[in-house]
C-alpha positions, 0 to 999 in steps of 0.5 A: 453463564451470566455467574460465570467464575473467571478464575479459569486460568490459560494452559501454561505454554500460552503467555497471559496474566488474567489479574493484570487484564483484570486491572485493566478493566477495573480501571477502564470501568471506574475512570474515564480518564484512565481510559484515554490512557489505556486506549494509546498502549492496548488493543481489544487483541491484546486481551487473552480472555474473549470476554475481556477483549469484549469488555474492553472493546464496548468500553472503548464505544461507549467513551466514543459516543463521549459517555462515561464507561461505567459498568451499566453503559458497557452492559447495555452496549454489549446486551444491545449487542447481543454480547453479553453472555459471552461478556460473563453476564454479571462477571463484568458488574463484580469486576469493580467490587473487587478491588479499585482498579489502581497499578493499572498503568502497569498492568496495561503495559504488562498485559501489552508486552504479553500480548506481543509474547503471545503472538511472537510465539503464535507466528513462531509456529506457524513460520516453524510450520511452514518451514517445516512443509515448505520446500527449497525453491519456497525459501524466499517466499517463507522467508519474506512470510516469516518477517511479516508475520515477525513484524506484525506480532511485535508491533506495539499499540504507542509505537504506532501513535503519532504526535499531535502538531500545534498548528503554528507547527504545521504552519511553520512546516508549511511555509517552508515547503512553499519557500523550497517550492519557490527555490526550485524555480517551477520543477516538481518536487517528487519523482518525474514521470518523464511527461511534462504535462503530468510532472507539471500537473503533480509535481510529479510522484510525491513520497507517501502517496499512492497512485493508481493506474487503471485501463482495460486489457492491453491499453498499456498500463504495464509500459507506463509503469515501465515508463516511469521506472525508466525515467527514474532509474535510467534517466535520474539514477533514483533506485526503483523497484517493480514488482511484476506479477503478470511477465518474468523479469526477462521479458520485462527487460526486453521491453525496457531494452525495446523502449531504450534503444529504439529496437522493436520489440518483435524483432528482438523476439523474432530473432529479425534484427538488423545491424542497426538494430544491434548497433543501437542495442549496444549504445545502451545496453551498458547504461541500462545494465548499470540502472539501479532498477530491481525487479521481483517477479514473484509466483506466490504474490501476496500483501504480506509478501509485499510489504516485507520485500518492500521495507528490506529494499527501502532499508538496504537499497534506498528505492525511491519509487515502488510499482506494483503490477498489478493489485488484481493478482495480489491476495492479503496472505495471512488471513482470509477477507471474505469477499474479493471486493473487501480484500483488494479494499484491505490490500489498497488501505494498506499499500497507502499506508506502506507508502506514507510509513516508507515515506516513497511514492507507490504506482499500484496498476489495476485493470478496470472493468467493462463499463467503458467498453459499453459507452460510445466514446469508450473513455475510462471513469472512476466507476470503472476500477474493478473490485473496489471503490476503496481503490478510489477512496485510498488513492493520492492521483489515479490515471486511467489510461485511454487510446482510441485507436485501440477500438478504432484502427482507423482512428484519426488519433492513431498513435496517441494515448490519453492519461485521464486524471479524474482524481488528484488529492493535492491539485486540479484534475485534467487530461494529458495527450501522449504519444504511444509507440506500441512496437518499442514497448513505450510512450513518449512525451508530446509536450513542448520543452524550452527548446521549442521542439516536441520532446518526442521528435527530440527524443528520436533525434537522441541518437 
């Protein structure tokens, strides 16, 4: 295969332009300046011929090392990786002998455009296959997958490249933010969680940030996330969405009513509500019903479907807060990603990127492993995050939830919970104590507001 002829054409049904790909590669091998521009337009996967993709990828590696990506250096990289034969062997050297590489800018744009057509056609074929095999109950899932795959197929590399800003421009924006913070007199700028000390520490849940809440099972991570959502949607009329994969929407609705009306959840479920309970419920239902809180309990939890739904809801409903309950129930959705560790790593990375793209805070719930159970004080640590250390790497804020009374029923701290902040990209770490009212399916702030009364006490006197 060392002298392979590269004149083989793609099937007529597959969009491709081998000549344009050759023109691009000649320019890459002859000029590092050309590669500096081409890399903004093309990725290795944009080439139709596998050999061309390998050559381009090797050229990028040489260029990243500060060397000129000429044919000998690129051949050496391919040989070291055992890929020289797959790249055509001597064919690589012959590329530079057959032309000058002029017109590479038009050729690169054409290769990119054809790659988009090719991916779109493949995505359309996959969607058609799903639709042909699907059943009416699957239509929402198929529509979400179709939207996600078409979006991925039509993204162009140049569109994903942000501009470079001078330090002077950055300093101007930074000073504007400092002045804006001063004008707020200490009021957090992010989405308030409803916990005074947590909001003071973090400035609220910030747009573009990924927050991970983790704990052992039955500690109350879902309840804490509902606290955040209730405070945003019911307390401040900010549109929010919950993607829940462990509970159905009716169960979530009952827990919200229990928390808002202060009616014991087990009384609501067992049919043992008192007249006073019904009065409390009747008072809260109108305001709760009008809150802009959306609940999605999809039975097919994939990241690709989640991404499509988030984009649609942010566009149509102006969503300001996204909660995902929980990461361990998600799969990536469009391709195998090796081990579960690798899959969770990729999902957490993508959630962080999605938060930045949508400029919305995303809160992701996760289970922690059994490490805390084996320690004397049972307190969770960052290393307890289950499935992937990438959760810690990708998160801007990590909240580990701990309740002593979950391990010791006679604990002197019964009814209290610790929000342990072991990672805070924008500020200090801390441990914040809140009250846990499990029978009402909620946590309550224990900080002292300006009025001089504990927030928990003030909350109990609302009605």
